[in-house]
C-alpha positions in Angstrom: 23.0 -6.6 -11.2 19.9 -5.4 -9.3 18.3 -2.1 -10.1 18.8 -1.0 -6.5 22.5 -1.3 -6.9 22.9 0.6 -10.1 25.7 3.1 -10.0 24.4 6.6 -10.0 25.4 8.7 -13.0 27.7 11.6 -12.2 24.9 14.0 -13.3 23.0 13.1 -10.2 25.5 15.0 -8.1 25.0 18.2 -10.0 24.2 21.4 -8.3 20.7 21.6 -9.6 18.3 22.5 -6.8 15.8 19.7 -6.4 12.2 20.3 -5.5 12.5 18.4 -2.1 15.0 18.7 0.7 17.3 15.9 1.7 16.2 13.9 4.8 18.4 11.8 7.1 15.5 9.4 7.7 12.7 8.9 5.3 9.2 9.5 6.8 8.0 6.4 5.0 10.9 4.4 6.6 9.8 5.8 10.0 6.2 4.8 9.4 7.3 1.3 8.4 9.3 1.0 11.6 6.5 2.6 13.7 3.8 0.2 12.4 6.0 -2.9 13.0 7.1 -1.7 16.4 3.7 -0.7 17.6 2.4 -4.3 17.2 5.6 -5.5 18.9 5.0 -3.0 21.7 1.8 -4.7 22.7 3.8 -7.9 23.0 6.3 -6.2 25.2 3.5 -4.9 27.5 2.6 -8.6 28.1 5.7 -9.1 30.2 4.1 -7.0 33.0 1.3 -9.6 33.2 3.8 -12.2 34.3 3.6 -10.5 37.7 -0.1 -11.5 37.7 1.0 -15.0 37.2 3.3 -14.6 40.2 0.4 -13.3 42.3 -1.7 -16.3 41.3 1.1 -18.7 42.3 1.4 -17.0 45.7 -2.3 -17.2 46.2 -2.3 -20.9 45.4 0.6 -21.4 47.8 -1.3 -19.6 50.6 -4.4 -21.8 50.0 -2.3 -25.0 50.0 -0.5 -23.9 53.2 -3.9 -23.2 54.9 -5.1 -26.7 54.1 -1.8 -28.2 55.4 -2.2 -26.2 58.6 -5.8 -27.3 59.1 -5.0 -31.0 58.5 -1.9 -30.9 60.7 -3.8 -29.0 63.5 -6.6 -31.5 63.3 -4.1 -34.4 63.7 -2.5 -32.7 66.7 -5.8 -32.2 68.3 -6.8 -35.8 67.9 -3.6 -37.6 68.5 -1.6 -35.4 70.9 -4.1 -35.5 73.8 -4.5 -38.3 76.3 -8.2 -38.4 76.8 -11.2 -36.3 75.6 -11.2 -34.3 78.8 -7.6 -33.3 78.7 -7.0 -29.6 78.2 -3.3 -29.7 77.3 -1.3 -31.1 74.4 1.3 -33.8 75.0 4.5 -32.5 73.5 6.1 -35.9 72.7 3.3 -37.2 70.5 3.0 -33.7 69.0 6.8 -33.7 68.3 6.5 -37.1 66.5 3.6 -35.8 64.4 5.5 -32.7 63.4 8.6 -34.6 62.5 6.7 -37.0 60.2 4.7 -34.3 58.5 7.4 -31.8 58.0 9.6 -34.4 56.5 7.1 -34.6 53.7 6.0 -30.9 53.3 9.3 -29.2 54.1 7.3 -26.4 55.7 8.7 -24.9 58.9 6.3 -25.7 61.7 6.0 -24.0 65.1 3.6 -24.9 67.9 2.5 -22.2 70.4 0.8 -22.9 73.7 -2.2 -21.1 75.2 0.2 -19.0 77.2 1.7 -17.7 74.0 5.1 -19.4 74.4 6.8 -21.3 71.7 6.6 -25.0 72.5 8.1 -26.7 69.4 10.0 -25.5 66.4 10.8 -27.9 63.5 14.1 -26.2 63.0 15.1 -27.3 66.5 14.1 -30.8 65.7 16.5 -31.0 62.7 13.7 -32.0 60.4 13.8 -29.5 57.6 17.4 -28.6 58.0 19.4 -28.7 54.8 22.8 -27.7 53.5 22.6 -24.2 52.1 24.8 -23.6 49.1 25.9 -20.0 48.5 27.0 -19.4 44.9 30.4 -17.9 44.5 30.8 -14.6 42.8 30.7 -14.8 39.0 34.0 -14.6 37.2 34.5 -12.2 34.4 33.1 -13.4 31.0 29.9 -13.9 29.1 28.3 -15.8 32.0 29.0 -12.9 34.4 27.9 -10.4 31.8 24.5 -12.1 31.1 24.1 -12.7 34.8 24.4 -9.0 35.6 22.0 -8.2 32.8 19.4 -10.6 34.2 19.8 -9.1 37.7 19.4 -5.6 36.4 16.4 -6.5 34.3 14.8 -8.3 37.2 15.3 -5.3 39.5 13.9 -3.0 36.8 10.7 -5.0 36.3 10.2 -5.5 40.0 10.4 -1.7 40.4 7.8 -1.3 37.7 5.3 -3.6 39.4 5.1 -3.3 43.1 2.2 -5.3 44.4 2.0 -3.8 47.9 4.2 -2.6 50.7 5.0 -5.7 52.7 6.1 -5.9 56.3 9.7 -7.0 56.8 10.1 -10.3 58.4 12.2 -10.3 61.6 12.7 -13.3 63.8 13.7 -12.8 67.4 15.5 -15.3 69.6 12.7 -15.9 72.2 9.6 -16.0 70.1 6.1 -15.6 71.6 2.6 -15.4 70.1 2.7 -11.6 70.4 5.3 -11.4 67.6 2.9 -12.9 65.1 -0.7 -11.4 64.9 -1.8 -14.4 62.9 -0.8 -16.7 65.9 -2.8 -14.5 68.3 -5.8 -14.8 66.0 -5.4 -18.6 65.9 -5.4 -18.8 69.7 -8.7 -17.1 69.5 -10.0 -19.9 67.3 -9.6 -18.4 63.8 -7.2 -19.1 60.9 -4.9 -16.3 60.0 -2.1 -15.7 57.5 0.5 -13.0 56.7 2.8 -12.4 53.7 6.0 -10.7 54.7 9.2 -9.7 52.8 12.6 -11.2 53.4 15.8 -9.2 53.2 16.6 -10.6 49.7 13.3 -9.4 48.3 11.5 -12.8 48.4 8.2 -13.3 50.3 7.6 -15.5 53.3 4.1 -16.9 54.0 3.0 -17.7 57.5 -0.3 -19.5 58.2 -1.6 -20.0 61.8 -4.4 -22.5 62.6 -5.9 -23.3 66.0 -5.2 -26.7 67.5 -8.7 -27.8 68.8 -10.3 -30.7 70.7 -14.0 -30.6 70.7 -14.0 -26.9 69.7 -11.6 -26.2 72.6 -8.5 -24.3 71.6 -5.4 -26.1 72.9 -2.7 -24.2 71.0 -1.7 -22.6 67.7 0.2 -24.2 64.8 2.3 -21.8 62.7 3.4 -23.0 59.2 5.8 -20.9 57.1 7.4 -21.2 53.7 9.2 -18.8 51.4 8.5 -18.0 47.7 12.0 -18.2 46.3 11.0 -21.0 44.0 8.1 -19.0 42.7 10.4 -16.0 42.2 12.9 -18.0 40.3 10.3 -19.5 38.1 9.0 -16.0 37.3 12.6 -14.8 36.7 13.2 -17.7 34.3 9.9 -17.0 32.5 10.7 -13.3 32.2 14.2 -13.9 30.7 12.8 -16.5 28.3 10.2 -14.0 27.2 12.8 -11.2 26.9 15.1 -13.4 24.8 12.2 -14.2 22.5 11.2 -10.5 22.4 14.7 -9.5 21.6 15.0 -12.0 18.7 11.6 -10.8 17.3 12.7 -7.2 17.7 15.9 -7.8 15.8 14.0 -9.7 13.1 11.5 -6.8 12.9 14.2 -4.2 12.5 15.9 -6.2 9.8 12.7 -6.7 7.9 11.8 -3.0 8.3 15.3 -2.1 7.0 14.7 -4.5 4.1 11.3 -3.0 3.3 12.8 0.5 3.5 15.6 -0.5 1.1 13.3 -2.2 -1.4 10.4 0.3 -1.2 11.5 3.7 0.0 14.9 3.9 -1.7 13.5 3.2 -5.2 10.6 5.6 -4.7 13.1 8.3 -3.6 15.3 7.7 -6.6 12.3 7.9 -8.9 11.2 11.2 -7.2 14.6 12.7 -7.6 14.8 11.7 -11.3 11.4 13.3 -11.8 12.7 16.5 -10.1 15.7 16.6 -12.4 13.5 16.1 -15.4 11.2 19.0 -14.1 14.4 21.1 -13.7 15.2 20.4 -17.4 18.6 18.9 -16.7 17.8 15.2 -17.5 15.7 13.2 -19.9 13.4 10.2 -19.5 16.4 7.9 -20.2 17.9 8.8 -16.8 14.9 7.4 -14.8 16.0 4.3 -12.8 14.7 1.1 -14.4 12.8 -1.1 -12.0 10.5 -2.7 -14.7 11.9 -6.1 -13.9 10.2 -6.0 -10.5 6.9 -7.7 -10.5 5.3 -5.2 -8.0 3.9 -1.7 -7.7 7.4 -0.2 -7.8 8.0 -1.8 -11.1 4.6 -0.5 -12.3 5.5 3.0 -11.1 8.8 2.9 -12.9 7.3 1.7 -16.2 4.5 4.3 -15.9 6.9 7.1 -15.1 9.1 6.2 -18.1 6.1 5.9 -20.4 4.8 9.2 -19.2 8.1 10.9 -19.6 8.6 9.6 -23.1 5.0 10.4 -24.1 5.6 13.9 -22.7 8.8 14.2 -24.7 7.0 13.1 -27.8 4.3 15.7 -27.2 6.8 18.4 -26.7 8.6 17.4 -29.9 5.3 17.2 -31.7 4.4 20.7 -30.5 7.8 22.0 -31.6 7.4 20.3 -35.0 3.8 21.6 -35.3 5.0 25.1 -34.6 7.7 24.8 -37.3 5.2 23.4 -39.8 2.7 26.2 -39.0 5.4 28.8 -39.5 6.4 27.3 -42.8 2.8 27.0 -44.1 1.9 30.5 -43.1 5.0 32.0 -44.8 3.9 30.8 -48.3 0.6 32.7 -48.5 2.1 35.6 -46.6 4.9 35.9 -49.1 2.5 35.7 -52.0 0.3 38.2 -50.4 3.1 40.7 -49.7 4.4 40.3 -53.3 0.9 41.0 -54.7 0.4 44.0 -52.4 3.8 45.5 -53.4 3.1 44.9 -57.1 -0.4 46.4 -56.9 0.9 49.9 -56.7 2.9 49.3 -59.9 0.1 47.9 -61.9 -0.9 50.3 -64.7 -4.0 48.6 -66.2 -7.3 47.7 -64.6 -6.9 44.1 -65.7 -3.5 43.8 -64.0 -5.0 45.3 -60.8 -7.9 43.0 -60.9 -5.6 40.0 -61.3 -3.5 41.1 -58.3 -6.6 41.6 -56.2 -7.8 38.1 -57.1 -4.4 36.7 -55.9 -4.8 38.7 -52.7 -8.3 37.4 -52.1 -7.1 33.8 -52.7 -4.2 34.2 -50.3 -6.5 35.7 -47.6 -8.9 32.8 -48.1 -6.0 30.3 -47.9 -4.7 32.0 -44.6 -8.2 31.8 -43.2 -8.5 28.1 -44.0 -5.0 27.4 -42.5 -5.7 29.3 -39.3 -9.1 27.6 -38.9 -7.7 24.1 -39.4 -4.7 24.8 -37.2 -7.0 26.0 -34.4 -9.1 22.9 -34.8 -6.1 20.6 -34.7 -4.7 22.4 -31.6 -8.0 22.2 -29.8 -8.5 18.6 -30.6 -6.2 17.2 -27.9 -7.6 19.4 -25.2 -11.2 18.5 -26.0 -10.4 14.7 -26.0 -8.5 14.9 -22.7 -11.4 16.8 -21.0 -14.3 14.8 -22.4 -15.7 11.6 -21.0 -16.0 8.8 -23.6 -19.3 7.0 -23.9 -21.1 4.6 -26.2 -21.4 5.8 -29.8 -23.7 4.1 -32.3 -21.7 4.1 -35.6 -24.7 3.1 -37.7 -26.8 6.1 -36.5 -23.8 8.4 -36.8 -23.0 7.5 -40.4 -26.7 7.6 -41.4 -27.0 11.1 -40.0 -23.8 12.2 -41.9 -25.1 10.7 -45.2 -28.5 12.4 -44.8 -26.7 15.7 -44.1 -24.7 15.4 -47.3 -27.7 14.3 -49.4 -29.8 17.2 -48.1 -27.2 20.0 -48.4 -25.2 18.9 -51.5 -27.5 16.7 -53.5 -26.5 16.6 -57.2 -23.2 18.4 -56.5 -21.3 15.4 -55.0 -21.0 11.7 -55.7 -23.7 9.4 -54.5 -23.0 8.1 -50.9 -23.9 4.5 -50.0 -23.9 2.9 -46.5 -23.3 -0.9 -46.4 -23.7 -2.6 -43.0 -22.5 -6.2 -42.9 -25.0 -8.6 -41.4 -27.9 -6.1 -41.5 -30.3 -8.3 -43.4 -32.8 -10.1 -41.2 -31.3 -8.8 -38.0 -33.1 -6.8 -35.3 -32.1 -3.1 -35.4 -31.5 -2.9 -31.7 -29.1 -5.8 -31.8 -27.5 -4.4 -34.9 -26.9 -1.0 -33.2 -25.4 -2.8 -30.3 -23.1 -4.8 -32.5 -21.7 -1.6 -34.1 -21.3 0.4 -30.9 -17.9 1.8 -30.0 -16.6 3.7 -27.0 -15.6 7.2 -27.9 -16.4 10.9 -28.3 -19.3 11.4 -30.8 -18.2 14.8 -31.9 -14.6 13.8 -32.7 -15.7 10.6 -34.4 -18.1 12.7 -36.5 -15.3 15.0 -37.5 -13.2 11.9 -38.4 -15.7 10.5 -40.8 -16.6 13.9 -42.3 -12.9 14.4 -43.1 -12.7 11.0 -44.8 -15.9 11.6 -46.8 -14.8 15.1 -47.8 -11.4 13.7 -48.9 -13.2 11.1 -51.0 -15.5 13.7 -52.5 -12.6 15.9 -53.5 -11.0 13.0 -55.5 -14.2 11.8 -57.1 -16.4 12.9 -60.0 -19.9 14.0 -59.5 -21.5 11.0 -61.2 -19.3 8.5 -59.2 -20.1 6.6 -56.1 -18.6 6.6 -52.5 -19.1 3.5 -50.4 -19.1 3.5 -46.6 -18.9 -0.1 -45.4 -19.4 -1.3 -41.8 -18.1 -4.7 -40.6 -16.9 -6.2 -37.4 -14.6 -8.7 -35.9 -14.7 -10.2 -32.4 -13.5 -7.0 -30.6 -13.1 -4.4 -33.4 -15.5 -2.5 -35.5 -14.2 -1.6 -39.0 -15.4 1.4 -41.2 -14.1 1.5 -44.8 -14.5 4.6 -46.9 -14.0 3.8 -50.7 -14.0 6.2 -53.6 -13.7 5.9 -57.4 -11.0 8.6 -57.7 -7.4 8.4 -59.0 -6.0 6.5 -56.0 -2.9 7.1 -53.9 0.7 6.8 -55.0 2.1 3.6 -53.5 5.0 5.4 -52.0 2.7 8.0 -50.3 0.4 5.7 -48.4 2.0 6.6 -45.1 3.0 10.2 -45.9 -0.6 11.3 -46.5 -1.2 11.3 -42.8 1.5 13.9 -42.1 0.6 17.4 -41.3 0.2 19.8 -44.2 0.8 17.1 -46.8 -1.4 17.5 -49.9 -1.8 15.2 -52.9 -4.6 16.9 -54.8 -6.2 16.3 -58.2 -4.6 18.2 -61.1 -7.8 20.1 -61.9 -8.1 21.5 -58.4 -6.7 25.0 -57.7 -3.7 25.2 -55.4 -4.4 26.1 -51.8 -8.0 24.8 -51.6 -7.0 22.4 -48.7 -4.7 22.9 -45.7 -3.4 19.3 -45.6 -4.5 18.8 -42.0 -7.6 16.7 -42.6 -6.1 13.2 -42.7 -3.6 14.2 -39.9 -6.6 15.1 -37.7 -8.2 11.7 -38.7 -5.1 9.8 -37.5 -5.0 11.9 -34.3 -8.6 11.1 -33.5 -8.3 7.4 -34.2 -5.2 7.0 -32.1 -6.8 8.8 -29.2 -9.6 6.2 -29.3 -7.1 3.3 -29.2 -7.7 2.4 -32.9 -5.9 2.4 -36.2 -6.3 3.9 -39.6 -4.9 2.4 -42.9 -4.8 3.9 -46.4 -4.7 1.6 -49.4 -5.7 1.4 -53.1 -8.6 -0.6 -54.3 -7.5 -3.7 -56.3 -10.0 -4.4 -59.0 -11.1 -0.8 -59.7 -9.5 2.6 -59.5 -9.8 4.4 -56.2 -8.6 4.7 -52.6 -9.8 3.0 -49.5 -9.4 4.3 -45.9 -10.0 1.7 -43.2 -10.7 2.8 -39.6 -10.6 0.2 -36.8 -12.2 1.0 -33.4 -12.6 -1.1 -30.3 -16.0 -2.6 -29.8 -18.0 -1.1 -26.9 -17.9 -3.7 -24.1 -21.1 -5.3 -22.9 -21.8 -5.6 -19.2 -20.5 -9.2 -19.2 -17.2 -7.9 -20.7 -16.7 -5.0 -18.4 -14.2 -6.0 -15.7 -15.4 -5.8 -12.1 
């Protein structure tokens, strides 16, 4: 079952007030639709440019008709006159020429004389007459429905793009040249044309050319044709375009809905789950699981789950830490109160001095506890705010050893630093080989705690070894002492807060039990690991710290 289709738990319908209001339409869904439809809108605007295509076709038709008129007028001027000095056209040869040409061009042809009267009309000659078929009204059904849709769309698009206000074409019974300005212009020796509008909305083109013989005007030839075929071609192109546009629009809406379902809905469910967690009514286990998706939504789901569980662990850790602190503080406080109450009952100076000593020890123990607790609490905040950088472990450990030798020489065991591969190697390359990425202050505290722990379990005349080694991507630091070792069943417990496993000769309360816990906290914050074990051939403990090698420029991802 897909994660999108998981059944919502009943708790989701609780009356907890969420941090965001319910929306009927997601803004992200609206943006997805808007982006997809904007690009489609530019395609829709292209339908208006089909009218430019119609204008081009009409212009080509006019040019073709002008050429036909010039050729036909020239033929009449050459063939329809008897001799070169004749000033009149002969109608019979002219009629024959018109009949033959019109039979090919199917253009209506009219011949006007110099007196302006109509001499010949191809319609009267039965040349271009044809059977006119009127379509019957459409019957009810899909054909009629789509036909009506096409008619309405055509009228709408025509109303959006009016080229110009055309003169209505009217044809009177007795035609003369005065009814046609282009004919009058032709009788003056110039070619003229007009585009008029028929009653059904189509255009009719008329072209008039002078019939001349040796530059002498003998009459005017008027050719006319309508543009119904052009209009039908444009109509067909429009409807094809609209059908294609409608299919693309439907596909775009479906894809947008799919994107909204696969992107917006999971994000909304994750946001609502986060709101319920913020309201304290749900846990991280109630976050929808989209980790199976190999995309950003899956990454978001995994990150949100990991963040929630990490936050829950931090909250549990804080609660446990508070409980531990409360328990550890009660022990010295109880001892301190008992000593204070008994002090007033002491009768001898020796008894009073003993009780004051107990009070001083308890106060010192409280001071150490509070100091260590403050350091442990501040550690997380410092590491989260600080920026990690390259840390040279050789230099860091050398500085620590010099500090111990200078301040506590003769009072503590002898410290030794052993760096693997140091012999015969350039110091600069060696430093680079043992560089890690981290916070120098926290790493210094880590190794101080380990060295202090080793000192507390070692005799003054013993030795403590700090050994540096490396693998391909890890740097390893081992701190070895010659103390009593660690009980095998306590190798994990020693990293717990307030756990103490001290030498028998050491007085109680000298340590808070937070040192190794802080070490583990620092190492884990640096993405490393810390291990405690006993040395095999000799008595003593070994603490191994593994930290990631500082990447060189070639290793840093771009």
